[in-house]
Steps between C-alpha positions, in 0.01 A plus 500: 500500500786737579630456147173605332550878527859466377388291204227751416750783522746315280236422235389862493844599374422322175160654441331838476438682830142436608474842665275659760247693290200397292677609182817308584285191562331546161840533335621185674185305403533618139865398499416150627212461252724588204773277642268199518370567149858510369581179688195327348591618148858385547387161631262445206743619231808318629293196594366473146844559355673233710214255445532549124879460512480178705205331326586596144873438506677335207604193704133405532462509124305825485492668161490881485176640360517722196260795506522874453203652679180431688240774514335364814831483688594851383170638632532303823849619592399857421170506690615317816794737580273797421239380748768433763646850456155661530439298816830628643449861385163552671617457866835665420330810358262519794792488746704757309207743490453460877872559560489827305182637660631768737167685529324575831817479708482580872868597532741630234878484542749657263799264474817655357815301437847651498851359522466314733197555719122545492303811589140468619251786503143459628295725276206531742722624785821691572715191551798415282837339563786302349544128559863382501677169542551423869731200470826578676799571277700248708263222385545600137879496545483158672628639830180398680271201459218574258157553657174323419383782269838580350463775235122491549469742793453877500508783751146624418255252345195601301191470723155426354162407650347154468161460334549822301581544133842664474605654169868543415619770260848384403770716340874572517737792552784362290523158332248218457419313822230241569287487816433133573317333789436132412238450776285769337556384140614858434801570278505833318783684331589843639585703190637857515245740356214249511256377764389137507212384717447190711287410799456252781259412776659300780265292709717425803753707700861404442841590360557444129834531323614562146771688313589691187469257210681711240877523455532865600868548584777380727280484814203336331513215750478745792157643417244291692129561549334433836126550552323477835125444485321625813137485606308817397498632858874441546568653158307818581685527832835456324408755233400761758825439688706544183319820408581641844864393476541666161319814619740526794799438272397788276452724803846399625655587165345844514639543853847398382499769235524759776785337692850362452628154596842453657779329307502194731125444455526539123794260478331234713178506298687543173705186559184295558340635184817447300538136609136430419472684167846570356758248620389221265640699206751744648621254768516558875846656465382747235743368240234367261572229243757619243352510151150430630405738783700817573668546833391781732820502700706792373246579228532855365122542494450371854779709648435826315180538293217489757223591254603221262518259794148588620372481141624148429373363832160665459449451124728210414681476167316395186643201314682365804416290805502814716145532626312815596464496878300824523172308524642212702662674797381778728664843491675413826637173357611669179683771693661243728625264229644787294674637809634152580641452150672841517667421832567124502803295382733799537296740286470726808353809332360617834182603319152407613189479284171581669144402411436862402788486249356191331150647504623824343681305227193286424276807472728729303 
């Protein structure tokens, strides 16, 4: 009995995910129906072929027939496949139409992919945030044992209500990504300049995992999707809490515009932000990867041109892997990480960048 769940889990690796929604169940049932039809066709065709080979072989004295055509056979092998295809097309079309029907949604979420993270924005409320890989870098570098959800865990999952129709508007800021959650039977490309639609309605609370299913750059494998489905009451409570948190964050940013942070505070916060958002490319020692990612240690821009430094952190650099962090980090975090880069690894400019400086640059 103890082996049954393991056997079921093992067998599921060789088949389509059954899923947790009505649509995913319909997709699974359609998949199995077509699979059985194909198995039956294969059995009949190969069975007839092997029977003919065995029972009409030359060693038994069989003589090959000589004929050119048979109208009845021609009609038969045209009509039968046509009827089979029509029988397969009817349920397939019905399922596809249901999958594309995003009307009458209760919740709408704008999903935006960028290298290499997801941004979620709830269009009926003032809640939006980025969702980044939470797997420790030490696990990726084989310095720590890999966890149960290795490369499939994020810092801020998407939260949706159960029993409600949730519509996803899926797009991209840079290259083509693909938002894929197998348990929902949802896989839609995120194309820059276009919006694709998908939807789901989860019946039971739970945690569901997926990932980007499009080769989108060097960190393609580090772009997971995690969705938490909560009961409607828990979801509304969570949404209200997030709205309050974001309201307070905006108020704090406005407060920071009228004050200055000390160098020590900026450096401490800046180091945390740098390790989380910048070190993967520019390395923890600021030396970058020669020929791939530029070093910040001793960089002429970092040590002298403050406006250019703020610009590239806020707006990124088109055509490169340098992302725009202006919509990912708060004014305080932007000021701190720029200050850190200008004073770490021996750069020692002695200059601080304040939230007001970043705000003034972004609004000029």
